[in-house]
Steps between C-alpha positions, in 0.01 A plus 500: 500500500214409265147573588314181430137402576375148516206422283240245583471220232232249436633152560353366182526816309129587518406163337157482339365211270174391381414136459188470301258712709696494822745765586804433719710816620739596764376748745779759552335751733473276803633576846482218749522523880524195723343546843548265784311527841715515816409245766178601671433815284239365261221737637742800479596420136121450410396830650809677329409347159126594536580867612777559233389290201131402570567139503538217759770241507424242239437137588731246336397471123282812501554833331384836641490819283521841654258762375720784639835441315421200255739284668456119509577299812576122436454262791802256464555369843352519846723793585625632165337676205609684196370854419506581133507870397517650149821712465576571861769747502774524764303758679197286472684198650625718783144627572359145510785381711455784737130425530544136573854483642371522858264198439672264250835391368530639144743416222504630137474198265451699177814403324484133626207392302392504129130558435320344191130561431316252285146594382286300248319176460814288458648630838375220732561228240865610460559529866340158576770325279786620722335558837449212744212651684124513420427832313125444447301817581340332783831440671705797380233764437527867447670690781678169615883459524721199554860395495614216283768393255499484113785322331684482839483891535327667795185684395232707663174490320243769537181442326368834387211385281321201357779461238753750641801438723799692635800281571793588701834305483846573633689750276805267503311252277287739290612389172455127588153576630414690189630211277285249698186711443577561134560127443161416660323743282665373183399144593122596525478776240 
């Protein structure tokens, strides 16, 4: 029997493109955990997150950053958040799961989402062309997150700076999502 090993591949092949002075690139080192709070266990989850990661449960639309392990916690719904880690190994996933398993429901979402980072002065303008929500910095400022659609595709927008965004979209439509973003940049560049 052949000895084969599966190799992780980037959904968009490690895409990276510059549009004038704005960079758009696929983030390939992202591990995503979805956490849900069991009924009546909000305090237990909050205490566990604080003890294990130095963060509290994020409010809807807010982002908390852990100083202990550099994880990012996105408040998506009342009882659901995403935790983003850089290059979380299988052992790392098992460790985080073990830490939080008694308090929250956890699923690995890493292969379910494509992540595209956009950084530069054209970022907000390009996104505004295809995004139906207000992206003005006073509405969606740094360390804010929201769910929306772009060109009929589901998107999570995480504002990481004044002209920087991290976009998550389902992996099943990764190429369509990239095409929508590229088209928007071509129309303004």
